[in-house]
C-alpha positions in Angstrom: 56.6 88.2 55.3 58.8 88.8 58.3 62.5 89.5 57.9 63.7 86.1 59.1 61.2 84.4 56.7 62.4 86.6 53.9 66.0 85.8 54.7 65.3 82.1 54.8 63.5 82.2 51.4 66.5 84.2 49.9 69.0 81.6 51.3 66.9 78.7 49.9 66.8 80.4 46.5 70.6 81.0 46.6 71.3 77.4 47.6 69.2 76.1 44.7 71.9 77.7 42.5 74.7 75.6 44.2 75.2 72.2 42.6 75.9 69.4 45.0 76.3 65.7 45.0 73.4 63.4 45.9 73.7 60.6 48.5 71.4 58.1 50.0 72.1 57.9 53.7 71.4 54.4 55.0 71.6 52.5 58.2 70.0 49.6 60.1 68.3 49.6 63.5 69.1 47.2 66.3 66.9 44.5 64.6 68.5 44.9 61.2 65.7 46.8 59.6 67.0 49.2 57.0 66.4 53.0 57.0 67.4 55.6 54.5 67.0 59.1 53.1 68.2 61.2 50.2 70.5 64.1 51.0 72.6 66.7 49.3 74.0 68.2 52.5 77.2 66.2 52.9 80.9 67.0 52.6 84.2 65.5 53.4 85.6 67.0 56.6 89.2 65.8 56.7 91.5 63.1 55.3 93.4 62.9 58.6 91.4 61.3 60.1 89.2 60.4 57.1 85.8 61.8 58.0 82.5 63.0 56.5 79.7 65.3 57.5 76.0 64.9 56.7 73.0 66.9 58.0 69.9 65.0 58.8 66.5 66.6 59.5 65.4 65.8 63.0 61.9 64.8 61.7 63.3 62.2 59.2 62.5 58.6 60.1 66.2 57.7 60.0 67.1 60.4 62.6 66.3 58.5 65.8 67.9 55.3 64.4 71.1 57.2 63.5 71.2 58.7 67.0 71.0 55.3 68.6 73.2 53.2 66.3 75.7 56.0 65.5 76.7 54.7 62.1 75.6 55.1 58.5 76.6 54.6 54.9 76.7 57.5 52.4 75.9 56.0 48.9 77.1 58.6 46.4 74.7 58.4 43.5 75.3 58.4 39.7 72.7 59.0 37.0 71.8 55.3 36.9 70.6 55.5 40.5 68.3 58.6 39.9 65.1 56.4 40.0 65.9 55.8 43.7 65.6 59.5 44.6 61.8 59.6 44.7 61.3 56.7 47.2 64.0 58.0 49.4 62.5 61.5 49.4 58.8 60.7 49.9 57.4 59.1 53.0 54.5 57.6 51.1 57.0 55.5 49.0 59.1 54.3 52.0 58.2 50.6 51.3 60.0 50.9 47.9 63.3 52.2 49.2 65.2 48.9 49.5 63.4 46.8 46.8 66.1 47.3 44.1 68.3 44.1 43.7 71.3 46.4 43.7 71.1 46.9 47.4 73.6 44.8 49.4 72.3 43.9 52.8 75.1 42.0 54.5 74.5 40.8 58.0 75.6 43.4 60.6 76.4 46.0 57.9 74.6 49.0 56.6 72.8 48.7 53.2 74.9 49.9 50.3 74.4 50.2 46.5 76.9 48.0 44.7 76.6 50.0 41.4 76.9 53.5 43.0 80.1 55.5 42.3 81.0 55.0 45.9 79.7 53.9 49.3 81.3 55.5 52.3 80.8 53.8 55.7 81.0 55.9 58.8 81.0 55.6 62.6 79.4 58.8 63.9 81.6 60.5 66.4 79.8 63.9 66.8 76.1 64.8 66.5 75.3 68.5 66.9 71.7 69.8 66.8 71.4 73.0 64.9 68.1 74.5 63.8 65.9 71.8 62.2 68.8 69.4 61.6 71.5 67.3 63.3 74.9 67.7 61.9 76.6 64.3 62.0 80.4 63.9 61.7 81.5 60.4 61.0 84.9 58.7 61.0 85.2 56.8 57.7 85.7 53.1 58.3 85.3 51.7 54.8 85.0 52.9 51.2 83.8 50.9 48.3 84.3 52.3 44.8 81.7 51.4 42.1 82.1 50.8 38.4 81.5 54.4 37.4 82.7 57.8 38.7 80.0 59.9 37.1 78.1 61.7 39.8 74.5 62.7 40.0 74.2 66.4 41.0 71.3 68.3 42.5 70.8 71.8 41.1 67.7 74.1 41.2 65.5 71.4 42.7 66.3 68.7 40.2 68.8 65.8 39.6 71.2 66.5 36.8 74.2 65.0 34.9 77.4 66.8 34.4 78.7 67.9 31.0 82.4 68.1 30.4 82.9 71.4 28.8 86.5 70.6 28.0 85.7 67.5 26.0 86.6 67.8 22.3 83.0 67.0 21.2 81.4 69.6 23.6 78.9 71.7 21.8 77.5 74.7 23.8 74.5 74.7 21.4 73.6 71.1 22.3 70.4 70.5 24.3 72.6 68.7 26.9 74.8 71.8 27.4 74.4 73.8 30.5 72.2 76.8 29.7 73.2 79.1 32.6 69.4 79.7 33.0 68.1 78.7 36.4 64.5 79.3 35.6 
């Protein structure tokens, strides 16, 4: 293995140890057809102006659409939306992506999940190609808050729930308690 390959592998293993939120990035093309993908590479950039950053792989089917329409919705997922991860992560399941009745497909708008903890709508102002991805910086135009604030997190290649270790009923010996073991 070459040194750059070894470094990339080490970085991938390190990033598997970093918990991050999970979003479904959605948009529509010029005909109104919906596109989407799962992502864990997003962050808020600023509150003045309100803005978000998401990285989109240049080979993702949503990529050319986002480049053209320059807008998207970041649907922050909760545990209840975890069944949507597989269709939004696998090309072979693309036809299942927008079949849930929870999707809101308002005319002229981007698809959003009504039950998600939040849906953040963005107009993309900067697109920067870097490596295999395009870094998209979007000005937030609308935020919808859902019924629950519980996030779905991605850690070590799997979707997980958070456990409140400060809760009075927290038991570190519980099977739901974080183990600290990343194997």
